[in-house]
MARMI-555679 format. One record per atom (N, C-alpha, C, O): residue in three letters; x, y, z. Coordinates in steps of 0.1 Angstrom, whole numbers, padded with zeros to 4 digits, always signed. Last residue first. Layout:
REM MARMI-555679
alaXYZ;...
REM end
This chain:
REM MARMI-555679
unk+0278+0259+0065;unk+0279+0253+0052;unk+0275+0263+0041;unk+0275+0260+0029;unk+0274+0271+0090;unk+0287+0263+0088;unk+0289+0258+0074;unk+0299+0252+0071;unk+0249+0283+0090;unk+0261+0292+0087;unk+0274+0284+0086;unk+0284+0289+0082;unk+0221+0272+0073;unk+0232+0268+0083;unk+0245+0275+0080;unk+0251+0273+0070;unk+0203+0280+0053;unk+0203+0287+0066;unk+0215+0283+0075;unk+0217+0290+0085;unk+0202+0264+0030;unk+0199+0278+0029;unk+0202+0286+0042;unk+0205+0298+0041;unk+0209+0238+0038;unk+0216+0245+0027;unk+0214+0260+0027;unk+0224+0268+0025;unk+0188+0235+0056;unk+0202+0236+0061;unk+0211+0242+0050;unk+0220+0250+0053;unk+0165+0233+0040;unk+0166+0244+0051;unk+0181+0246+0055;unk+0185+0257+0057;unk+0172+0211+0025;unk+0170+0224+0018;unk+0171+0235+0028;unk+0178+0245+0026;unk+0172+0190+0044;unk+0184+0194+0037;unk+0183+0207+0031;unk+0192+0215+0031;unk+0153+0200+0073;unk+0154+0194+0060;unk+0168+0198+0054;unk+0174+0208+0058;unk+0147+0191+0107;unk+0148+0201+0097;unk+0149+0194+0084;unk+0145+0182+0083;unk+0137+0187+0142;unk+0139+0182+0129;unk+0140+0193+0119;unk+0135+0204+0121;unk+0153+0204+0170;unk+0142+0201+0161;unk+0146+0194+0148;unk+0158+0195+0144;unk+0177+0189+0193;unk+0170+0200+0187;unk+0160+0195+0177;unk+0157+0183+0176;unk+0198+0161+0186;unk+0194+0172+0195;unk+0187+0183+0187;unk+0191+0186+0176;unk+0202+0143+0166;unk+0202+0138+0180;unk+0198+0149+0190;unk+0195+0145+0202;unk+0179+0150+0138;unk+0192+0151+0146;unk+0191+0145+0160;unk+0179+0143+0165;unk+0168+0142+0109;unk+0164+0139+0123;unk+0176+0139+0132;unk+0183+0129+0132;unk+0157+0157+0080;unk+0169+0154+0089;unk+0164+0153+0103;unk+0158+0162+0108;unk+0141+0147+0051;unk+0139+0151+0065;unk+0151+0147+0073;unk+0155+0135+0073;unk+0146+0159+0019;unk+0149+0149+0029;unk+0148+0154+0043;unk+0153+0165+0046;unk+0143+0178+0000;unk+0131+0175+0008;unk+0134+0165+0019;unk+0125+0162+0027;unk+0167+0178-0015;unk+0164+0189-0006;unk+0152+0186+0004;unk+0152+0191+0015;unk+0186+0147-0015;unk+0175+0156-0020;unk+0170+0166-0010;unk+0170+0163+0002;unk+0220+0151-0003;unk+0207+0143-0004;unk+0197+0153-0010;unk+0198+0165-0010;unk+0242+0166+0002;unk+0240+0162-0012;unk+0227+0154-0013;unk+0223+0150-0025;unk+0243+0169+0029;unk+0238+0180+0022;unk+0236+0177+0007;unk+0231+0185-0001;unk+0254+0143+0036;unk+0241+0147+0041;unk+0235+0158+0032;unk+0224+0157+0027;unk+0279+0138+0025;unk+0270+0127+0027;unk+0256+0131+0032;unk+0247+0122+0032;unk+0294+0161+0021;unk+0295+0151+0011;unk+0283+0141+0012;unk+0278+0136+0002;unk+0289+0178+0043;unk+0288+0183+0029;unk+0286+0172+0019;unk+0277+0172+0011;unk+0295+0160+0064;unk+0282+0166+0063;unk+0280+0171+0048;unk+0269+0168+0043;unk+0322+0155+0058;unk+0313+0144+0057;unk+0298+0149+0057;unk+0290+0143+0050;unk+0334+0181+0062;unk+0335+0174+0049;unk+0325+0163+0048;unk+0318+0162+0037;unk+0328+0186+0089;unk+0322+0194+0079;unk+0322+0187+0065;unk+0313+0188+0058;unk+0344+0165+0101;unk+0330+0166+0104;unk+0323+0174+0093;unk+0312+0170+0088;unk+0370+0172+0092;unk+0363+0159+0088;unk+0348+0160+0090;unk+0341+0155+0081;unk+0374+0196+0106;unk+0374+0195+0091;unk+0367+0183+0086;unk+0360+0184+0076;unk+0372+0189+0133;unk+0362+0198+0127;unk+0362+0197+0112;unk+0351+0197+0105;unk+0375+0157+0146;unk+0381+0166+0137;unk+0370+0176+0131;unk+0360+0171+0125;unk+0365+0148+0171;unk+0375+0140+0164;unk+0382+0150+0154;unk+0395+0150+0154;unk+0348+0169+0178;unk+0356+0162+0188;unk+0367+0154+0182;unk+0379+0154+0187;unk+0334+0193+0167;unk+0343+0184+0160;unk+0353+0177+0170;unk+0365+0180+0170;unk+0299+0193+0177;unk+0313+0197+0180;unk+0323+0187+0173;unk+0320+0175+0173;unk+0275+0193+0151;unk+0281+0188+0163;unk+0295+0193+0165;unk+0302+0196+0155;unk+0260+0224+0139;unk+0266+0211+0137;unk+0272+0206+0150;unk+0273+0214+0160;unk+0232+0244+0129;unk+0245+0243+0135;unk+0250+0229+0132;unk+0245+0222+0122;unk+0206+0246+0119;unk+0213+0258+0121;unk+0227+0257+0126;unk+0234+0267+0128;unk+0198+0216+0133;unk+0192+0227+0127;unk+0200+0240+0130;unk+0200+0244+0141;unk+0229+0198+0132;unk+0217+0202+0139;unk+0210+0213+0130;unk+0216+0218+0121;unk+0249+0170+0123;unk+0244+0183+0119;unk+0231+0185+0128;unk+0223+0176+0130;unk+0258+0148+0137;unk+0266+0153+0126;unk+0262+0167+0123;unk+0270+0176+0120;unk+0246+0134+0158;unk+0251+0147+0161;unk+0260+0153+0149;unk+0268+0162+0152;unk+0222+0117+0139;unk+0229+0118+0151;unk+0233+0132+0154;unk+0225+0141+0154;unk+0206+0115+0116;unk+0219+0121+0115;unk+0228+0121+0128;unk+0239+0125+0127;unk+0185+0099+0097;unk+0188+0100+0111;unk+0203+0103+0112;unk+0211+0095+0110;unk+0166+0110+0071;unk+0180+0107+0075;unk+0182+0109+0090;unk+0179+0120+0095;unk+0141+0099+0049;unk+0144+0104+0062;unk+0159+0101+0065;unk+0163+0089+0062;unk+0125+0109+0017;unk+0134+0101+0026;unk+0137+0107+0039;unk+0135+0119+0041;unk+0090+0119+0016;unk+0105+0120+0013;unk+0113+0111+0022;unk+0108+0106+0032;unk+0062+0098+0008;unk+0069+0108+0017;unk+0084+0108+0014;unk+0089+0098+0010;unk+0047+0081-0008;unk+0058+0089-0014;unk+0063+0100-0005;unk+0067+0110-0010;unk+0029+0066+0006;unk+0024+0078+0000;unk+0035+0087-0005;unk+0034+0099-0005;unk+0054+0052+0028;unk+0041+0052+0022;unk+0037+0066+0016;unk+0042+0076+0021;unk+0089+0053+0019;unk+0078+0056+0028;unk+0065+0055+0021;unk+0065+0058+0009;unk+0115+0046+0009;unk+0102+0038+0005;unk+0091+0040+0015;unk+0084+0031+0019;unk+0142+0048+0033;unk+0136+0051+0020;unk+0122+0043+0019;unk+0119+0035+0028;unk+0164+0063+0055;unk+0152+0054+0054;unk+0144+0058+0042;unk+0140+0070+0040;unk+0198+0063+0064;unk+0188+0068+0055;unk+0176+0058+0054;unk+0178+0046+0053;unk+0219+0072+0091;unk+0210+0062+0085;unk+0199+0068+0076;unk+0193+0078+0081;unk+0252+0081+0096;unk+0239+0086+0093;unk+0231+0074+0086;unk+0236+0068+0077;unk+0276+0076+0122;unk+0269+0070+0111;unk+0256+0078+0109;unk+0249+0081+0119;unk+0307+0078+0139;unk+0295+0085+0135;unk+0289+0079+0122;unk+0296+0077+0112;unk+0329+0070+0153;unk+0320+0060+0148;unk+0307+0066+0143;unk+0297+0059+0143;unk+0343+0093+0161;unk+0349+0084+0151;unk+0340+0074+0145;unk+0341+0069+0133;unk+0322+0122+0162;unk+0327+0109+0168;unk+0333+0100+0158;unk+0328+0100+0146;unk+0324+0143+0145;unk+0319+0145+0159;unk+0324+0134+0167;unk+0328+0135+0179;unk+0337+0126+0126;unk+0341+0140+0128;unk+0337+0144+0142;unk+0345+0148+0150;unk+0317+0105+0103;unk+0326+0108+0115;unk+0329+0122+0116;unk+0326+0130+0107;unk+0295+0093+0087;unk+0296+0107+0090;unk+0304+0109+0103;unk+0299+0114+0113;unk+0287+0071+0061;unk+0296+0073+0072;unk+0298+0088+0074;unk+0301+0096+0065;unk+0253+0061+0055;unk+0265+0069+0051;unk+0274+0072+0063;unk+0269+0075+0074;unk+0230+0034+0048;unk+0238+0043+0057;unk+0248+0051+0049;unk+0252+0047+0038;unk+0195+0024+0045;unk+0209+0024+0041;unk+0217+0033+0050;unk+0211+0038+0060;unk+0166+0006+0047;unk+0175+0014+0055;unk+0189+0012+0049;unk+0194+0001+0047;unk+0133+0006+0035;unk+0146+0002+0033;unk+0156+0012+0039;unk+0155+0024+0038;unk+0099-0006+0040;unk+0110+0004+0043;unk+0124-0002+0040;unk+0126-0014+0043;unk+0083-0028+0039;unk+0085-0021+0026;unk+0096-0010+0028;unk+0102-0006+0018;unk+0099-0045+0064;unk+0088-0045+0055;unk+0091-0038+0042;unk+0100-0041+0036;unk+0128-0034+0063;unk+0119-0034+0074;unk+0105-0033+0068;unk+0099-0023+0066;unk+0160-0043+0052;unk+0146-0041+0049;unk+0138-0042+0062;unk+0141-0051+0071;unk+0191-0027+0048;unk+0183-0036+0057;unk+0168-0033+0054;unk+0164-0021+0053;unk+0219-0028+0025;unk+0206-0022+0030;unk+0200-0032+0040;unk+0203-0044+0039;unk+0243-0039+0021;unk+0240-0027+0014;unk+0228-0020+0020;unk+0227-0008+0019;unk+0262-0052+0048;unk+0251-0053+0039;unk+0248-0039+0033;unk+0251-0029+0039;unk+0290-0070+0060;unk+0283-0058+0058;unk+0273-0060+0047;unk+0274-0068+0038;unk+0288-0100+0079;unk+0292-0093+0067;unk+0284-0081+0065;unk+0272-0081+0067;unk+0295-0097+0115;unk+0288-0102+0103;unk+0292-0095+0091;unk+0299-0084+0092;unk+0305-0087+0138;unk+0312-0098+0132;unk+0305-0104+0120;unk+0307-0116+0116;unk+0274-0073+0148;unk+0289-0075+0151;unk+0294-0088+0145;unk+0287-0098+0146;unk+0251-0069+0121;unk+0255-0072+0135;unk+0270-0074+0136;unk+0277-0075+0126;unk+0252-0043+0097;unk+0253-0057+0100;unk+0256-0058+0115;unk+0262-0050+0121;unk+0253-0017+0089;unk+0241-0024+0087;unk+0241-0038+0090;unk+0232-0046+0087;unk+0279-0008+0095;unk+0268-0002+0102;unk+0255-0009+0100;unk+0246-0009+0109;unk+0308-0017+0098;unk+0297-0025+0092;unk+0283-0020+0098;unk+0277-0028+0105;unk+0323+0002+0111;unk+0328-0004+0099;unk+0317-0011+0091;unk+0317-0012+0079;unk+0308+0008+0134;unk+0310+0018+0124;unk+0315+0013+0111;unk+0313+0019+0100;unk+0285-0011+0148;unk+0298-0013+0143;unk+0300-0003+0132;unk+0294-0004+0121;unk+0259-0014+0158;unk+0268-0003+0164;unk+0282-0005+0160;unk+0291+0000+0166;unk+0230-0027+0159;unk+0239-0023+0148;unk+0247-0011+0154;unk+0242+0000+0154;unk+0214-0055+0172;unk+0221-0043+0175;unk+0231-0039+0164;unk+0240-0047+0161;unk+0184-0070+0169;unk+0197-0069+0163;unk+0203-0055+0165;unk+0197-0045+0161;unk+0166-0085+0196;unk+0168-0073+0187;unk+0182-0073+0182;unk+0192-0076+0189;unk+0162-0104+0214;unk+0166-0109+0201;unk+0168-0097+0191;unk+0170-0099+0180;unk+0152-0092+0238;unk+0165-0099+0238;unk+0171-0103+0224;unk+0183-0104+0222;unk+0137-0067+0246;unk+0137-0074+0233;unk+0151-0081+0231;unk+0159-0076+0225;unk+0141-0058+0272;unk+0127-0060+0267;unk+0126-0068+0254;unk+0116-0075+0252;unk+0169-0058+0273;unk+0161-0066+0282;unk+0147-0069+0278;unk+0142-0080+0279;unk+0174-0040+0253;unk+0177-0054+0250;unk+0171-0063+0261;unk+0169-0075+0258;unk+0166-0016+0265;unk+0159-0021+0253;unk+0162-0035+0251;unk+0152-0043+0247;unk+0184-0015+0286;unk+0169-0015+0289;unk+0162-0020+0277;unk+0153-0028+0278;unk+0208-0013+0273;unk+0205-0024+0281;unk+0191-0026+0284;unk+0185-0037+0284;unk+0205+0013+0260;unk+0206+0001+0252;unk+0203-0012+0260;unk+0196-0020+0256;unk+0203+0038+0272;unk+0192+0028+0275;unk+0193+0016+0266;unk+0183+0008+0265;unk+0224+0053+0264;unk+0223+0050+0278;unk+0212+0039+0281;unk+0213+0032+0291;unk+0232+0062+0239;unk+0232+0047+0241;unk+0228+0043+0256;unk+0229+0032+0259;unk+0234+0089+0238;unk+0227+0082+0227;unk+0225+0067+0229;unk+0217+0061+0223;unk+0248+0097+0259;unk+0235+0102+0259;unk+0227+0095+0248;unk+0214+0095+0248;unk+0274+0086+0254;unk+0265+0080+0264;unk+0251+0085+0263;unk+0242+0077+0265;unk+0283+0079+0220;unk+0283+0088+0231;unk+0272+0084+0241;unk+0261+0080+0237;unk+0285+0063+0196;unk+0284+0057+0210;unk+0287+0067+0221;unk+0292+0062+0231;unk+0261+0069+0170;unk+0275+0070+0176;unk+0273+0066+0190;unk+0263+0067+0196;unk+0238+0057+0161;unk+0244+0067+0152;unk+0259+0070+0157;unk+0267+0072+0149;unk+0226+0025+0161;unk+0233+0035+0169;unk+0241+0044+0159;unk+0249+0040+0151;unk+0196+0007+0158;unk+0207+0013+0151;unk+0213+0024+0160;unk+0206+0032+0165;unk+0180-0022+0163;unk+0185-0011+0171;unk+0197-0005+0165;unk+0208-0011+0165;unk+0153-0041+0151;unk+0166-0036+0149;unk+0168-0024+0158;unk+0159-0016+0161;unk+0128-0051+0158;unk+0137-0060+0152;unk+0152-0055+0152;unk+0161-0062+0152;unk+0101-0051+0178;unk+0114-0044+0176;unk+0124-0053+0171;unk+0129-0062+0178;unk+0069-0053+0168;unk+0081-0062+0171;unk+0093-0054+0168;unk+0096-0051+0156;unk+0040-0037+0182;unk+0051-0038+0173;unk+0061-0049+0177;unk+0062-0053+0189;unk+0016-0026+0191;unk+0017-0041+0189;unk+0029-0043+0179;unk+0027-0050+0169;unk+0013-0001+0200;unk+0011-0003+0186;unk+0013-0018+0182;unk+0013-0021+0170;unk+0019-0003+0227;unk+0006+0002+0223;unk+0003-0001+0209;unk-0009-0003+0205;unk+0045-0013+0226;unk+0035-0021+0232;unk+0021-0017+0227;unk+0013-0025+0223;unk+0058+0010+0216;unk+0059-0003+0209;unk+0048-0012+0213;unk+0042-0019+0205;unk+0052+0029+0235;unk+0047+0031+0222;unk+0047+0018+0214;unk+0038+0014+0206;unk+0066+0018+0257;unk+0052+0020+0258;unk+0046+0021+0244;unk+0035+0015+0241;unk+0092+0021+0247;unk+0087+0007+0250;unk+0072+0008+0251;unk+0065-0002+0247;unk+0095+0049+0246;unk+0096+0041+0234;unk+0089+0027+0236;unk+0082+0023+0227;unk+0093+0055+0273;unk+0082+0060+0264;unk+0083+0052+0251;unk+0072+0049+0245;unk+0117+0042+0283;unk+0103+0039+0288;unk+0092+0043+0278;unk+0083+0035+0276;unk+0143+0045+0278;unk+0135+0039+0267;unk+0120+0037+0271;unk+0113+0030+0264;unk+0165+0072+0284;unk+0155+0062+0289;unk+0146+0058+0278;unk+0143+0065+0269;unk+0183+0087+0270;unk+0186+0084+0284;unk+0177+0073+0289;unk+0181+0065+0297;unk+0184+0074+0236;unk+0183+0084+0246;unk+0186+0079+0260;unk+0192+0069+0261;unk+0189+0055+0217;unk+0179+0051+0228;unk+0176+0063+0237;unk+0166+0063+0244;unk+0191+0050+0181;unk+0196+0055+0194;unk+0185+0052+0204;unk+0174+0047+0201;unk+0164+0040+0165;unk+0176+0047+0162;unk+0181+0055+0174;unk+0175+0065+0178;unk+0146+0010+0160;unk+0149+0022+0169;unk+0163+0027+0166;unk+0172+0019+0164;unk+0121-0005+0141;unk+0135-0002+0143;unk+0137+0010+0151;unk+0129+0020+0149;unk+0097-0031+0136;unk+0101-0018+0140;unk+0116-0017+0142;unk+0123-0027+0143;unk+0069-0047+0120;unk+0084-0047+0123;unk+0089-0033+0126;unk+0085-0024+0118;unk+0044-0048+0111;unk+0046-0043+0125;unk+0060-0044+0129;unk+0063-0043+0141;unk+0037-0053+0084;unk+0044-0063+0092;unk+0045-0060+0107;unk+0047-0070+0115;unk+0024-0028+0077;unk+0018-0041+0074;unk+0024-0052+0083;unk+0017-0061+0089;unk+0039-0006+0086;unk+0025-0007+0090;unk+0020-0022+0088;unk+0012-0027+0097;unk+0070-0006+0100;unk+0063-0009+0088;unk+0048-0013+0092;unk+0046-0022+0101;unk+0084+0021+0120;unk+0079+0007+0118;unk+0072+0006+0105;unk+0067+0016+0099;unk+0108+0038+0141;unk+0100+0037+0128;unk+0094+0023+0128;unk+0099+0014+0135;unk+0118+0062+0164;unk+0113+0048+0162;unk+0105+0048+0149;unk+0098+0058+0146;unk+0146+0079+0177;unk+0136+0078+0167;unk+0132+0064+0165;unk+0140+0055+0165;unk+0157+0103+0202;unk+0159+0091+0195;unk+0146+0089+0186;unk+0137+0096+0188;unk+0175+0132+0214;unk+0164+0126+0207;unk+0167+0112+0202;unk+0179+0109+0200;unk+0181+0148+0246;unk+0186+0140+0234;unk+0174+0133+0227;unk+0165+0129+0234;unk+0192+0173+0269;unk+0181+0166+0261;unk+0186+0159+0249;unk+0195+0165+0242;unk+0206+0178+0299;unk+0209+0175+0285;unk+0198+0167+0279;unk+0195+0156+0283;unk+0200+0182+0325;unk+0198+0193+0317;unk+0202+0191+0302;unk+0201+0200+0294;unk+0203+0156+0336;unk+0213+0167+0340;unk+0212+0179+0331;unk+0222+0185+0328;unk+0186+0144+0309;unk+0193+0140+0321;unk+0203+0151+0324;unk+0211+0154+0315;unk+0157+0136+0289;unk+0167+0145+0295;unk+0174+0140+0307;unk+0167+0132+0314;unk+0144+0127+0257;unk+0146+0124+0271;unk+0157+0133+0276;unk+0166+0137+0268;unk+0121+0125+0231;unk+0132+0133+0237;unk+0132+0130+0252;unk+0122+0131+0259;unk+0113+0108+0201;unk+0113+0108+0216;unk+0124+0116+0221;unk+0136+0115+0216;unk+0094+0107+0172;unk+0106+0112+0178;unk+0103+0112+0193;unk+0092+0116+0198;unk+0083+0083+0148;unk+0081+0090+0161;unk+0095+0095+0166;unk+0105+0088+0166;unk+0067+0071+0120;unk+0079+0077+0125;unk+0076+0085+0137;unk+0067+0094+0137;unk+0045+0063+0102;unk+0051+0054+0113;unk+0065+0059+0116;unk+0075+0051+0116;unk+0039+0090+0088;unk+0030+0080+0095;unk+0037+0072+0106;unk+0034+0074+0118;unk+0049+0111+0076;unk+0057+0098+0075;unk+0050+0087+0082;unk+0055+0075+0082;unk+0032+0130+0084;unk+0034+0128+0069;unk+0041+0114+0067;unk+0038+0108+0057;unk+0035+0133+0110;unk+0024+0124+0106;unk+0025+0122+0091;unk+0019+0112+0086;unk+0054+0152+0115;unk+0059+0138+0113;unk+0048+0129+0109;unk+0050+0117+0105;unk+0054+0182+0101;unk+0045+0173+0108;unk+0049+0159+0105;unk+0048+0154+0094;unk+0079+0205+0106;unk+0075+0194+0098;unk+0066+0185+0106;unk+0070+0180+0117;unk+0083+0240+0106;unk+0078+0228+0114;unk+0074+0217+0104;unk+0066+0220+0095;unk+0112+0254+0093;unk+0098+0252+0092;unk+0094+0239+0099;unk+0100+0229+0097;unk+0137+0263+0117;unk+0133+0255+0106;unk+0118+0255+0105;unk+0111+0255+0116;unk+0142+0298+0125;unk+0138+0285+0130;unk+0134+0277+0118;unk+0129+0282+0108;unk+0159+0329+0131;unk+0155+0318+0122;unk+0152+0305+0129;unk+0159+0301+0139;unk+0166+0352+0144;unk+0156+0343+0150;unk+0151+0332+0141;unk+0141+0326+0144;unk+0187+0368+0137;unk+0173+0374+0135;unk+0162+0364+0140;unk+0150+0368+0140;unk+0208+0351+0139;unk+0207+0362+0149;unk+0193+0369+0148;unk+0188+0374+0158;unk+0203+0335+0117;unk+0202+0329+0130;unk+0200+0340+0140;unk+0192+0339+0149;unk+0209+0355+0097;unk+0196+0349+0098;unk+0193+0342+0111;unk+0182+0343+0117;unk+0236+0360+0102;unk+0226+0370+0105;unk+0212+0365+0105;unk+0204+0370+0113;unk+0245+0335+0093;unk+0247+0339+0107;unk+0237+0350+0111;unk+0231+0349+0122;unk+0240+0338+0066;unk+0233+0328+0073;unk+0234+0330+0088;unk+0224+0328+0096;unk+0257+0359+0059;unk+0243+0360+0057;unk+0235+0350+0065;unk+0225+0353+0071;unk+0283+0348+0066;unk+0277+0359+0073;unk+0262+0361+0071;unk+0255+0364+0081;unk+0292+0316+0074;unk+0286+0324+0063;unk+0279+0335+0070;unk+0270+0333+0078;unk+0324+0310+0091;unk+0309+0309+0090;unk+0304+0318+0079;unk+0311+0328+0075;unk+0350+0312+0100;unk+0346+0302+0090;unk+0331+0300+0089;unk+0327+0289+0085;unk+0358+0334+0115;unk+0356+0321+0122;unk+0350+0310+0113;unk+0344+0300+0118;unk+0359+0354+0096;unk+0371+0351+0104;unk+0370+0338+0111;unk+0380+0331+0112;unk+0334+0356+0085;unk+0344+0349+0077;unk+0357+0346+0085;unk+0364+0337+0082;unk+0320+0367+0109;unk+0317+0354+0103;unk+0328+0348+0095;unk+0332+0337+0097;unk+0331+0393+0115;unk+0333+0382+0124;unk+0331+0368+0117;unk+0339+0359+0118;unk+0323+0410+0094;unk+0337+0409+0097;unk+0340+0396+0106;unk+0350+0389+0104;unk+0295+0408+0094;unk+0302+0407+0081;unk+0318+0405+0083;unk+0324+0399+0075;unk+0288+0414+0121;unk+0287+0400+0116;unk+0295+0398+0103;unk+0301+0388+0101;unk+0295+0432+0144;unk+0299+0433+0130;unk+0299+0419+0124;unk+0310+0413+0123;unk+0266+0433+0166;unk+0280+0430+0163;unk+0282+0431+0148;unk+0273+0430+0140;unk+0241+0459+0168;unk+0245+0445+0164;unk+0260+0444+0162;unk+0266+0453+0157;unk+0243+0482+0197;unk+0242+0479+0182;unk+0246+0465+0179;unk+0254+0458+0187;unk+0231+0468+0229;unk+0236+0479+0220;unk+0235+0475+0205;unk+0227+0466+0202;unk+0238+0435+0239;unk+0232+0448+0241;unk+0238+0458+0232;unk+0250+0457+0228;unk+0231+0401+0230;unk+0240+0412+0231;unk+0232+0425+0234;unk+0220+0425+0231;unk+0229+0365+0234;unk+0223+0378+0234;unk+0234+0389+0235;unk+0245+0386+0239;unk+0238+0340+0239;unk+0233+0342+0226;unk+0227+0356+0224;unk+0221+0359+0214;unk+0251+0334+0263;unk+0237+0336+0263;unk+0230+0337+0249;unk+0218+0335+0248;unk+0279+0330+0258;unk+0272+0323+0268;unk+0257+0323+0267;unk+0251+0313+0270;unk+0286+0347+0236;unk+0288+0333+0235;unk+0280+0325+0246;unk+0276+0313+0243;unk+0279+0372+0248;unk+0272+0367+0236;unk+0273+0352+0235;unk+0264+0345+0232;unk+0297+0373+0269;unk+0283+0373+0272;unk+0275+0368+0260;unk+0266+0360+0262;unk+0321+0373+0254;unk+0319+0362+0264;unk+0304+0361+0267;unk+0298+0350+0268;unk+0318+0398+0241;unk+0318+0385+0233;unk+0315+0373+0242;unk+0307+0364+0239;unk+0320+0415+0264;unk+0307+0414+0256;unk+0306+0402+0247;unk+0296+0396+0246;unk+0346+0410+0271;unk+0335+0407+0280;unk+0322+0406+0273;unk+0314+0397+0276;unk+0360+0419+0249;unk+0360+0405+0252;unk+0349+0401+0262;unk+0344+0390+0261;unk+0338+0442+0231;unk+0349+0439+0241;unk+0349+0424+0243;unk+0339+0417+0240;unk+0333+0442+0195;unk+0329+0440+0209;unk+0341+0440+0218;unk+0352+0438+0214;unk+0336+0441+0168;unk+0335+0454+0174;unk+0329+0452+0188;unk+0320+0460+0192;unk+0343+0416+0157;unk+0328+0419+0159;unk+0326+0433+0165;unk+0314+0437+0166;unk+0370+0418+0157;unk+0363+0417+0144;unk+0348+0421+0146;unk+0343+0427+0137;unk+0375+0418+0185;unk+0379+0429+0177;unk+0371+0429+0163;unk+0367+0440+0159;unk+0365+0392+0191;unk+0359+0404+0197;unk+0362+0416+0189;unk+0354+0425+0186;unk+0383+0376+0178;unk+0369+0375+0174;unk+0362+0388+0179;unk+0354+0394+0172;unk+0407+0381+0192;unk+0406+0384+0178;unk+0391+0385+0173;unk+0388+0393+0165;unk+0400+0372+0218;unk+0404+0386+0216;unk+0402+0390+0201;unk+0397+0401+0198;unk+0395+0345+0214;unk+0384+0354+0218;unk+0387+0369+0216;unk+0379+0377+0211;unk+0412+0333+0185;unk+0411+0336+0199;unk+0399+0345+0202;unk+0394+0351+0193;unk+0404+0306+0163;unk+0405+0321+0165;unk+0403+0324+0180;unk+0395+0319+0186;unk+0401+0281+0151;unk+0413+0284+0160;unk+0415+0298+0162;unk+0427+0303+0163;unk+0379+0273+0138;unk+0389+0281+0131;unk+0401+0284+0139;unk+0411+0289+0133;unk+0365+0259+0158;unk+0368+0253+0145;unk+0379+0260+0138;unk+0388+0254+0132;unk+0363+0279+0177;unk+0371+0267+0180;unk+0375+0260+0167;unk+0386+0255+0166;unk+0346+0297+0164;unk+0359+0301+0168;unk+0368+0289+0171;unk+0380+0289+0167;unk+0323+0281+0159;unk+0331+0286+0148;unk+0345+0290+0152;unk+0354+0287+0145;unk+0315+0277+0186;unk+0319+0266+0178;unk+0328+0270+0166;unk+0338+0264+0162;unk+0308+0304+0192;unk+0319+0297+0199;unk+0324+0285+0192;unk+0336+0283+0191;unk+0287+0308+0174;unk+0299+0316+0173;unk+0311+0309+0180;unk+0322+0309+0175;unk+0269+0289+0184;unk+0274+0288+0170;unk+0287+0296+0169;unk+0296+0291+0162;unk+0264+0298+0210;unk+0270+0285+0208;unk+0276+0284+0194;unk+0287+0278+0192;unk+0252+0322+0203;unk+0265+0322+0209;unk+0272+0309+0209;unk+0284+0308+0207;unk+0227+0314+0191;unk+0237+0322+0184;unk+0251+0321+0190;unk+0261+0320+0183;unk+0222+0280+0204;unk+0218+0294+0202;unk+0229+0301+0194;unk+0240+0295+0192;unk+0216+0247+0193;unk+0227+0257+0196;unk+0221+0271+0193;unk+0216+0274+0183;unk+0191+0235+0190;unk+0201+0230+0199;unk+0211+0240+0203;unk+0215+0241+0215;unk+0162+0256+0189;unk+0174+0251+0183;unk+0184+0245+0194;unk+0184+0250+0205;unk+0132+0243+0206;unk+0142+0253+0203;unk+0154+0247+0196;unk+0157+0235+0197;unk+0102+0231+0194;unk+0115+0228+0200;unk+0125+0238+0196;unk+0127+0241+0184;
REM end
């Protein structure tokens, strides 16, 4: 799976985050404004490489990590079979692809879904094939691409517990907040990660069989090599990722709403926003 954001997307996001004009960024990169526009649109450039060491600090990015992205960095492929009962589903609409994730406990067959994507058809087929009971539906944030199939899921499982209250992420609406939710042996906790969206939540899944590392369902807080747009606040988005995601153990699997899965260690080493 390709990175959600190509090099140009990352540069554009950095400019917006730092409030830097295209003209100023082009001068720092030793490009014309037309060349910068082409770079931001396609992720490509012609001629000598732009002056990354001057551009990156101007737009709030790490130059070494930005050069790594420019050189074609991709996260090391993680075989989800290591976590056994974890599945990623990708659906598309209008050219926008989005991920959702299904987990379950092998012994009890109790399952939880994190976001729904545009369509739940493949998720529901997997649930039926594996004879699962969908008990929980967790929402990372309420942007349409992440919740488009909520009604579809609830029609199939009317008694599923929907978790979409940013103040009480692990409790149904109007219920008392809980420190964790159990799914057989699996345990689900949460960390608040607003910035991309005011209701942004990251869900952590612990106690995997055979001591597989924890899993973090991060929504659009962070992507492999990039981060979600700071629709609410760029500063808040970065602060929450630093405090609540990048402080997790390095082997923690990060499952974003867009693009490939990655790990905390990979993002510490290669994400130019951090």
